[in-house]
N, C-alpha and C positions, 0 to 999 in steps of 0.2 A: 823702647825708651818713651817716657812721658815728657813731652816738650813743655817747658815751663812758660806759662803765659803771663802777660801783664807787664813785662819789662823790655819790650821791643825797643832796640836802639839805646838802652840805658846801661850804665855801668852798675854791676852788682858784685860786691865783694864776696869771696869764698874763703873762709878761714878754716884751715884743716883739710889736708889733702889725702886722707885715707880713702877707704872704699866709698863712703857716702859723699865725701867732698869731691872726688873726681866724677862720680855719677852726677852730682849737682852741676858741675862745670859743663859736662856734655849736654845736659838737659837745658841749661840756660842758653848755650849756643844754638841748640835746636829750636828754641823759641825766639831767637833773634836778639838776645841780650848780649852784653859785652862783659864777660866775667873777668874779675881781677883776683888772681889766685895767690894765696900765701899760706905757708906752714912754717913754724919755727924750726922744723927739722930739715937740714940740707938734703937728706936722703929722700924725704917726701917731695921736696921741691924738684929734685932731679928726676924723680919718677914722673911727675906731672910734665916736666919739660920734655922728657923722652916721648911722651904721648903727643907732643906738639903744642902744648900750652905755654904761654909766657907767664912768668910769675912777677908779681908786683909787691914790693915791701909795704905791707899795710901798717907796719909799726911807725912809719914816717908821719909826722904831724899832719901834713896836708893830704895824705893819701885817701882819706874818706870823704873829703869835701866833694859835694855834688853826687855822691853815691846814692842810688835808689834804695838799696837794702844791703845788709850784711848777713850772709848765710853761714851759720856756724855748725861745725861737726859736733856730735853729741859728747865727745870726751873732753871738750874745752869748757872750763867753768865760766858761767856768765853772771853768777851772783855770789854764791858761796864756794869756797872760803873767801874768794875775792875774784872779781871779774878779770878775765884776760885783758891786757892793756889795750888791745885793739877793740874789744867789746866796750871797755870803759870809755874809750874815745867816741865810739858810735853812740853810746848813751848820752854823752855830753853834747854831741852835734844833733841829736834827734834822728839819727839814721835808723830806720826800722831793723830790728834784729830778729831773724827767723831761722828755721832749719829746714832740712829736706822734707820733713813730714808736713810742715806748713805749706811748702811749695807743691807737694803732691796733692793735697786737698784742694788747693786753689786752681789746679791745672788738670785734674783727672777727668772730670766731665767735659765732654766736647759736643759740638753741634751734631756730630755723627750719631749721638745717642737718640736723636729724634726718630731715627728709623728702627730702633730696637723694639721688639715685642715685649721684652722685659729689661728694665734698666739694670745696669751693673750695680752690685752691692759691695759694701766694704764692712768687714768684721775686724775689729781691733781688740787685741788681748793685752792687758797689762796686769801687774801684780808683782809680788816679791818672788814667789816660787811657783814653778809649774807653768809659767807662761809659754815657754818654748814647746814643751810637750803638748799643751793645750792647743797652741797655734798649729803645730804639725798634725795633731789629731783631727782638728776641724778640716784642714786641707785634705787629709786622707779620706775622711768620710765623704766629702764633696766629690772627690775623684771616684770613689766607689759608687756614689749615687749618679755618676755620669754628668755632673755639673761642671762647666768650664770654670777653672779656678787657677789663681796664682798666689804664691806665698812670698812675703818679703818683710822688710823692716829690720828688727834686731836679730832676725834669723834669716839665713840664706842671703839673698841679694838686697841691695838698697832699693828703696821704694821708687826712685826715679829711673831705675833700670827695668822696671816692669814694662811689659808690652801694653799698648793701648787696649782698653777693654773691648770684649766682644759681647754680643747679645746675651744677656742673662748671666754674665760672668760674676763670680764672687772672689773678691780680693781679700786675703787673710793676712793681717799685719800683726806681728809682735812688736809692742812698743814699750821701751824702758822708760823709767822716770825721767832720764835725761832728755828723751825725745818728747814726751808729753809736756814737760815743764816749759819748753821754749816755743813750741809750734804756735803760730798765730792763727792757723785754721785747723780745727779738729771737728770733722763732721762725719763720723762713722754712722752706718745704718744700725749696726749692732755693736755694742761695747761690752767687754768682759773684764771683770775684776776678780782675780783668782783669790788672793789673800794678801795679808800685809805682815811683815816682820822687819825688824830693824836692819837697814842696809843703806849704804851711801849717805850716811847721816851728815858727814862733813860737807858733802856737796849740796845738801838741801837745808843746812842750818838746823838740823834736828829732826825728830820724828814727825812733828807737825808739818814741817816743810816738805818732807818726803811724801806724806799722805796727800798734801795739797797738790803736789805734782801729779800724782796718780788721779786724783779727783777731777783734774782739769779735763780729762777725756770725756767725762760725763757732764760736768757743769758747763763747759764751753761748747761741747759738741752736740748736746741734745739728741742722743741716739733714739731711734724709734723703739728699740728694745735694749734693756740693760740687764746683763747677767751678772749677779753680784754674789760672791762668796761671803757668807755671813757667820763664819766660824770665829772671826775676831770682831771686836767692838767697832772698829773702823768700817768694816763691811756692813754691819747692821745699821750704823749711822748713815752710811751712804745710801743704802736701800731705802731707809726711812725718808731721807731728803728727796729722793727721786719719785717716790710713790705718793699717790693721793689717798691711799688707804689700803687695808688688807686685801681688798679684792682687785686692786689695780694690777692687771697682768702685763703691763708694759715693763714691769720689773720682775725678773725671774730670780728668785733666791736659790742658792745652791749650798750644799753642806756635805761634808764627810763626817758622819757621826750623829747628826741631829735629825729628828723627824720633823719635817716642815709640811704640815697639813692644814695650816690656818691662813694660807695666802692664796691669791688668785692663781699663781703659777709658781711651782717649786720643783726642783729636782734634787734628790739627796741619795746618799749611799749609806747603808747600815748593814753590818755583818756580811759584806760582800755582795749585796744586792742594790742595784740602782733603781729608784722609783721616781716616776713623774706623776705629780699631783696637779690637778687643775680644778679650781672651784670646789674644793672639799672632797674630791674623789680621785683614786688612783686610776691613771689611764694607760700606763706602760710600766714594764719592769724588765730588767736585764740582770742576769747572773754574771757578775764580774769575776768570780773566783777562778775561773778557768782561762781568763784573758791574760796570756803570758806577757804581752807587751805593756801591761798596766798593773804591775804588782804593788800592793800596799795601799794604805788609806790615802796617802797623798796623791797617788795616781788615780784613785777612785774619785777624788775631788776633781782632778783634771778631766776625767771621763764625764762627770756631771756637767762641768762647764762647757765642754765640747758638745755634749748631747743637747743641752739647752740652746746653745747658739745655732745649731743646725736645725733644730725643731722650729725655730722662728722662721726658717726658710721653707718649711713644709717637708723636710726629709723624714721618712717614716722610721719608727723605732726598729722595725725589722732590718732595714738597710743599715742603720747605725750599729746594731748589734753585729751584723756581718762585718762591718768595717772595723769594729773593735778587735775582732778575732784575727784580722789580717794586718793589724798595726804592729810593726816590728819594734816600735819605740825609737827614741833618739840616741845617737851615740853619746856615751858618757853620762847618761841619765837612767839609772836602773836598767842598764842594757845587759841582757843575757849574752855573754860572749862564748860560752861553752859549757859542756856537762860531761862528766865521766863518773861511772860507778855510783850514780846517785848523788854526786856532788855538783852543785851549780856554781858557776863563776860569774859574778855580776859587777859590771863597771859603772860606778856612780861617781866618777871623778869630778863631776860638776858640783858635788856636795862640798863646797868650799867653806861653809860656815856651820855653826852649831845647829841652827834650825833645820837646814837641809839634811845634815847628817842624822839628826834625830828622826826625821821622816824615813830615811833609808833604814835605820836600825829597827824601826817598828814594822817594816814590811816583811820580815822573815823570822822564822821560829828558832833557828840555831845558826849562829853566825861565826865565821872566822873573819875577823874584822881587820882590814888593812887601813891604817889611819896615820896621819902625820903630814908634815910639810912645813910651810912657814905659817906658824900659828898666829891667830888673830887675838886682839885684845880680849882678855878674860879667859883665854884658853878653852878647855873643853869640860870644865867642872860641871857646867849645866847639863851635860849629857848623862849624868849619874842615873836619873830615873829610867833611862832607855838602854842600860847595859845588861839587863837581865837575860837577853837572848844571846849575848856574846859568850861563846865558849872560850875564845882566846883572842887577844888583840896582838897584831903584828905591826910595830910602830916604826915609821920611816922618817927620814928628813931631819931638818933643823930642830924641830920641836919634839922629837921622839922622847927624849928624857923628861921634858916638861910634861908631856902627855902621860907618861908612865906614872908620874907623881899624882896625877889628877883623876885616875880611874879606879882608885881604891883597891879593893880585893880582886878585881877582874884579872884573871890570868893574862899575862902579857909577855912579850919578848921584844927587845929592841933589835930590829933587823937593819935599820939605817937605809938600805937600798930596796927598790922595788923587786929586783931579781931575787934577793934573799927572802923577802917577805912572801912572794908568791910561791917560791919553792917550799918554804917551811909550812905555809898554810895548806898547800896541796898535799904535802906528805902526811900531815896530821889530820886532815879532814876525814870525816866518816860519812857513810851514806845518809842523806837527808840534810847535810850541812850546806851552807852557802858561803863561799869565799867572796867577801864583799869589800870592794874598794870604795870607801866613803870617807875621804881624808879629813873632813872638818877643818881644813887649813888651805891656804893658798899654795900654789905650786912653784912659786918663783925661786925657791932655794935650789931646786934640782931640775926644773923644767921651765920653758918659756911661757907655758899656759896650761890650763887644766886639760885641754885636748891632747897635748903631747904626753901628759902624765897618763891619761886614759889609754892612749895608743900603746904606751910602753907596757901598761898592765895587760892589755889584750894580747900583745905580742908574747909576753912571758907566759900567759895562760896557754896560748896556742902551742908554744914549745913544750909545755908540760903535757898537754893533751896528745901531742904527736909522739912524745917520748914513751 
């Protein structure tokens, strides 16, 4: 646990008692603070009380008076579409509002570091798509390289649940826009921006606010090195703002598709090959085509981001290539769950929107596509350019019939349930086909979350393989 410093003997509000909220409460106690806990959910309050915490109704008018800070869980709106009423009260009273990420950065370094031969480092990864895979891949490479490392944030455990750093350790954090938007302290050693596509726009007041939330990790934090995906204009703009000129190698530009040979330091993937260029010449290359855990151009971008991040720490290209080949991938993200008679079954349940589904559809040559669920605004009409590899679509869930109307002449069948879709796709698949779950929709019509949907797909596939 990271004990939170700076609030000894003071009252600190904790709003939201999920994973990060309870970890924050424990860390505040460890640092000598007096946490005042609240959640609008009676079930969440009961869970906190079962752990031995008292809860305090922070919605009462006088509850925040004299409070040193209010720590907010990431799912609670603090600005758009409207601040939660407790946060609005804190703003009126001038009570500093922060989150667990801000507390982590103000408390992580300790006097014990004076005895380290190498200080601990923090790598933070943000972006719209690929940040979980990139974070996990960086962590995996460091493990293969024999470096002490821990992973947390928007993946795995909460940041304040981490163990205090040891000599030379590298902490790898995945940070969402909700987390970067509110943190009062952001001081990573290396910051990674994967890409940007529309998401969470109601929470950030539009695309500009969404980008601004991501940009804070770089503008507020001042990392020693910035790894920036430049396949969108926002990334190119951010790289331009952070660099002093084309030769500035504090900014490492990455791309999937573009050749980047005019900058001080760049890593890019083209036609399945990753290349590292420094000061106008190639210094390393890796063939990604046989890396099973990183299929498709979007994963090649993730590979470039992870490669660049660990190269700033001195990890050799040979070790990175070895780690790429032993990386199994993350559950529900282009995850190979089985193979039979030349047919592969891939679980990309995390592809809950059009942009992520488009990336999945570009990763394979001939696809039996399982899609559907609770469709999002605009449906899937924008996927039309990416349906050329789809041999047939098997549509499930609430939006199955709407999706059928939006995929034109693509062969399809309305299956409604995962069981029927997997069975039909498996029965009709031919050697070389990929049965791909990439729903392009939320899961909440049939499942509590995308993980449960992916688990159901995987279980159905395993039943087919055993049969």
